[in-house]
N, C-alpha and C positions, 0 to 999 in steps of 0.2 A: 693508826692515828688516834683512834678512839681510846685505846688503852693508855697511851701517853697523855692525852688530853685529860682523861679522868684522873690520872695520877697527879698531874700538875694542878688541876682544879682543887682536888682534895688537899694537896699540900698547902696551897695558898689559903684555903679556908681554915685549915687546922692552925695556921700561924697568923690568921687574921690579917693577911697581906693584901693591901690595896695597891695596885700598880700605878706608878707615876708615868703616864704617857708623855708628859712634857720632857722626861729624860729618855724617851724612846723605849720604854719598857713594854715590849711586845714579845712574850715568850713563844718560841717555836715549839709546836706540838705535833709536827708531822714527821713520823719516823723515816719515811722515804726521803724527805728533803735533808734530814740529818745525815742519812747514809750517803747522799750525794755530796754533801759538804765534806764529809770525812774522806770519801773516795777521791774527790778533786784535790784535796790537800796532800794526798799521797804520803801519809805520815809513817816514818820509820820508828822502831822502838828506841826510846831514850832521846828522841828529838825534842828540842825546846820549842814549845808553842806559846805564843803570846795571844791571849784571848781578851778582847775588850768588851766590857759590859756583859759579863757572864750571867747576871741575874741570879736565879737560884741554882743554875748549873746544869740546865738541860743539855746544852752542847758540851759543856765541860766534862760531863760524865762520859760522853762518847769519846772525847779526846783521851781521857785517862784510860779508857778501855783499849786504846791503841798502844798502851805502854809508853805514852809520851810524858815528858815533863811539862806541866802546864803552869804558866805564870798568868794568873787571872787578875785583871785590873778593873775594879768596880767602884764607881763613884758614890753609890748609895750605901751608906754605912748600915742601914737596916738589913741589907741583904747578905752581909758577910756571914753572920752565924747561920743563916738559912742555906747559903751556898755550901758551907761545911757540912751541914746536916744532909742535904740532898745528895752530895757526892761522897759521903762518909767522912766523918770528922778526922780520922787519923791517916788519911791518904798522904803519904810522904812525897808523892809526885806532884802535889798541888801546892803552889806558892801563891798566896792571895795578897794583893796590895789594894788598900782602900785609898782612892784618889782619882784625880782627873787624868785619863790616859794621855791627854795632850800635853800634860806637864810632867808625866813620869818618864824618865829616860828609858829607852828601849835597850835590850841586852847588848853587850859588847862581844858576843859570841854568835855563831850562826843560829838563826831562829826563823820560824814561820809565823805569820799572823793568820789566825783562823777565828772568825768572829761574826756574830749577828750584831752588827753595830747600830747604835742610834743614828738614824739617817742624817740628822742635822750636823753630825761631825765628820761626814765623809771627806769633804775637801780638806779641812784642817788635819785630819788623821793621815791622809796620804802625804800631805806636806811634812808632817812630823816624821813619818816613816822614811821618806825619801830625802828630804832636804835638811832635817834637823837632827837626825840620828847619826851617831858615829859609825854604826854598822847597819846597813840596810837589810831588810828581810830577804830570804831566798825566794819566798813566794808569799802571796796574800790570797786567802780564800774568804770572801766577804759576802754576807747576805745584806743587801742594800736596796735602795729604791730602784725599781726597774728602769725608769727614764734616765737616771744617772748612769747606771750600768751600760745602757745602750749608747749613751752619749760618749762614754769613755771608749767604747769599741768602734766608734764611727769616725774614721779619719777624713771622710769627705765632708763632714759638717762638724769640724773640730771645735772644742772649747778648751779652756785652759787646763781642765783635768785630763782631757784627751792627750794634750801635749805633755803634761807632767808624767803621766803613766807611760807614754810611749818612750820617753827618755830613759826610763828605768826598767821597763819590762814589756811583756806581750800579754794583753788581756783577752779573755774570751768569756762569753756567758755560758755557764754550765747548764742552768735551767731557770725557768721563770717560776715564780712562787705566788700562789693566790693568797688573798687576805685570810682565807679560812684556815691557813696553815699556822696562824698565830692566835695567841690569847693575850689581850683582846685583839681582834682583827684591825690592822692599820687602815687608814683611809686611802693609801696608795698601794699600787702593785709592787712586787718585789722581785729580785733576781739574785741568783748566786753568781758572783763574778770571781774568776780565778785570774790572778796576775802572776805569770812566771817571770821572775826578775832576772835581768841580765847579770852576768858576772861583774860587769862594770857598766856605768851609764854610757850612752851613745857619744857623749862629749865631756869635756872637762868642766869643773865646777864654775870657773869664771864665765864660760860660755853659757852654761845653764842659767846662772844669775842674770846674764844679759838678756837671754831669751825671755825671762819673766818680766824684766823691765820693759821690753818691747811689747810683749803680749798685753800688759796692762794698758799701754797706749792704744794698741790695735783693737783690743776687745772692749776698751772703754766706750767705744762708739762702733759696735759690732756691725751695724748695717751700712756704715760708711766705707767707701773705697779707701784703699791704702794711701792714695795720694792725699786724702784729707786727714789722715792720722799719722802714720809713720812718715809720710811724705813731708809733713810739716816740721819734722825734727831737723836739726842741722845736717845738711847734705843728704837728707832723707831720700829725695828723688834720685840722686846720683847712686846711692847705695842700692836702692831697689833695681835700678837699671843694670848696675854692675853684676848683680847675681841673677839677672834674667827673670825677675818677678814683675809682672805687669802692674802698673799703679792703679788700674781699674778693678783689680781683684779685691775681695773682702777677706778679713783675717781667718775666717773659719775654713777657707778653701786651701790654705797653705799646708803642705806636708811637714812632717817633723824634720825632714832633711832640709827643706827650704827655711824653716825657722833657725836651724843650726847655721846654715850658710849666711843668713841675714844677720844673726848675732855676731858671727865672726867678722862680717863686713863692717858692722858698726863699732868694732873694737877701737879703742883709742889708738890714734896714729895710723889707722888703716889707709886713710886718704893720703896722709903725708908719706906713708911708706910707698904707695903706688906712684906718687909724684917723684919721689927720689929715684925709684926704679926707672921711670921715664927719662929723668934728667941724666941718669948714668948711661 
């Protein structure tokens, strides 16, 4: 850790670089955590890796050492020449895009996301990867806020990110990361989260869109029972009853399977279809 920290400190001093923590610029300086990230990503030679917010390239350099092709997306134009310098200017395996990762289209070929991400973009980044991209990643290995990582992995107290990730993959926490592993240290604890993505989502896109329409209603008043949120929608109480979900439950207690069943139940014409079946 001390060797890498000294290298990063000297590099920043040499280039008179002041980090913008508002952009989430906290450089990882712990070699052991770097090794765990790379091991969790399970990178094969020539695989395409998308890295968001590479900074000067501490993680980028490790990814390139795996003989991966790295597409790095960096919003801070100041860091582009420094990224090239730190990772060696003529590395043909490194493609750098200056821009906002939430607005840059992700590749249309198989790829993995490996990144120490600015924590404030966690939710929009996952939506961009899973809901807005033509091709979803095969896996994501992310260094992010510990509380968010734990929430994503907790189906018994689910949030909207828990549901989104569960639809597309299986998450687990690789390791927890102390603030001392960064320069400068962030005010929150961190964790490495790995998401092994499914070959295809658990359900179709129409149902996924309906799930998030319903979760916005349910989680809009998280502490309220479903009877007071989803139950207030047209035929809401009947839909809850039909799929066997008690109206006195709260949204964070529903499993991903129950959200899928509920979204399918709320599909247009579902009630009419059941009535026609009865009449027939």
